[in-house]
N, C-alpha and C positions, 0 to 999 in steps of 0.2 A: 781741504778747508775745514776748519773746526766747526763743530756743531754750535748752533746759535745759543743754546742754553749754557754751554760752558764758556763761550765767549762773553756772554753777559755777566757770568760769575767772575770771570777774569777782569773785566772792566770795573766791576764793583770793587773787587779786591784792590786793584790799582788806585781807585779813587780813595778808598779808606786809608791805604798806606801813605798816599800823598798827603792826605789830611792830617794824619798822625805826625808825619814829619814836619809839616808846616806848623802845627800846634806846638809840638815839643821844641821845634826850632825857635819859636818865639819865646817860649819859657826859658830856653837856654840863653837867648840874647838878653832877656831881662835880668837873669841872675848870674851873668858872666863873672862878676866879681867874687862870688862865693863858690870856690871849686868843689866843696863838698856837695852843695846843691846841684852843681852841674853834673857831677858823677851820678847822683841819685836820679836826676831827670833823664840822663842818657840811658841808665839802666832801665828805667821805667819805659822809655821809648822802645828799647830792645824787646822787653817783655810784651808790650802791646803789639808790636809788629809780629812777633812769634805767634801770639794768640790769634791774630788776624790771619796769619798764614795757615794755621791749623784749621780754623773755621772755614776758610775758603776751600781748602783741600777736602774738608768734610762735605761741603755742599757740592763740589765737583763729583765726589764719589756717590752721593745721594742721587745726583742727576744721572750718573752712569747706571746705577742700580735701576732707576726708573726706566731707562732706555731698554735694558735687558728684560725687565718684567713686561713692558709693553710689547716688546718683540715676541715674548713667550705667548702672551694672550692673543696677539694678532695672528701668529702662525697657527695656533690651535683653532681659532675661529674661522680663519680663511681656508683651513684644511689644505695648506700648501703641501707639495709632494716631495720636497727635498728631504734628505736624511735627518737633518736637525729638526725639522717640523714634525716628521713622523715620531722621532724620539720624544718630542714635547707632547704630542697627543697621547702617547703611551703613559707618560707621567701624569697628564691631565686626567686620564681615566681613573687613576687611583687617588690622586691628591687634589684635583681641581685647582683652586687658586692658592692652596696652602703649600705651595712649592718653595723649596729652598733655593736661594740664589746660588750659593756655592756648591751644594751637594747635587742639585738637580740641573739647574740651568747651565752653570759653568761646565759641569761634567758632560752634559749632552753636547755642548759645543766642542769640548775637548775630544770626545769620542767620535763625533760624526762630521767634523769639518777638517780641512787640511790647513796646516800652518798656524793653528790656534793654540797649541800646547804651551809655548813659551809665554804668550800674552795672557793665557788663563792663569799660569803660575804667577805672573806679575800682578794680575788682578787679585788673586787670593791673598797675596802679601799686602797689597794696598787695603783690602777689606779687613784684614787683621788690624791695621792701623785705624781704620774707620771704627771698628768695634771698640778699640781702646779709647778713641775720642768720645764715642757715643755713651760709653759707660763710665765716664767721669775720671779717667786717668788714674784710677785707684791702684793699679798694679804697674809694675815695671815691664813694659812690653819687650818681647824678644822678636824683633822684626827682621833682623838680618841686614837692614839698610836704613838709611835716613829717608823718611817720607816728608816732603815739604810741598808747598803749593806748586812750584815749578815742575817737580817730578810728577805729581799727580795730574796736573794739567796736561803735560806731555803724554803721559800714559793714556789718559782719557781720549785725547786727540788721536793718538795712534789706534786705539781700540775702535773708536767710532768710525775711523776710515777703513779699518781692516775687516770689521764684521758687517755683513749685510743685514743690519738690524731693520726690522719692519716697523712701520707705524700705521696707526689708523688714520685714514685721510677723510 
């Protein structure tokens, strides 16, 4: 079952896309006689849906980052005894909260847990996409795959069910 935070983002995403389709559908109905206007309206709808898709994927990844960072702090504070927690405490001794998600947290999971290598690789690729989104799309990303909302949501759902991430209760 998907995490409540990403389900809420998905519901919001679906609401916005439905609203865009309704709004632009009405615009298309009103200007049905002018084919040039219809093409422009349809193109604008496509652009708006793509932008919404990217924004929603961005928020899913931000939520996923928060889950990993909360897990890091929780494991350090609770002094848990598993290998990942021990690795986190070693990182915490030198870096405290200035920990890198990709270089420290993901690497500790990759090195100290079983079955996480492929998912960590997928996460690293998705976070390259997030960096591209966060920094204004000003370069041409070399991502190796197309990242869209559906892929990012599915990856987040898989990661959240595969990793035993801790939370403060």
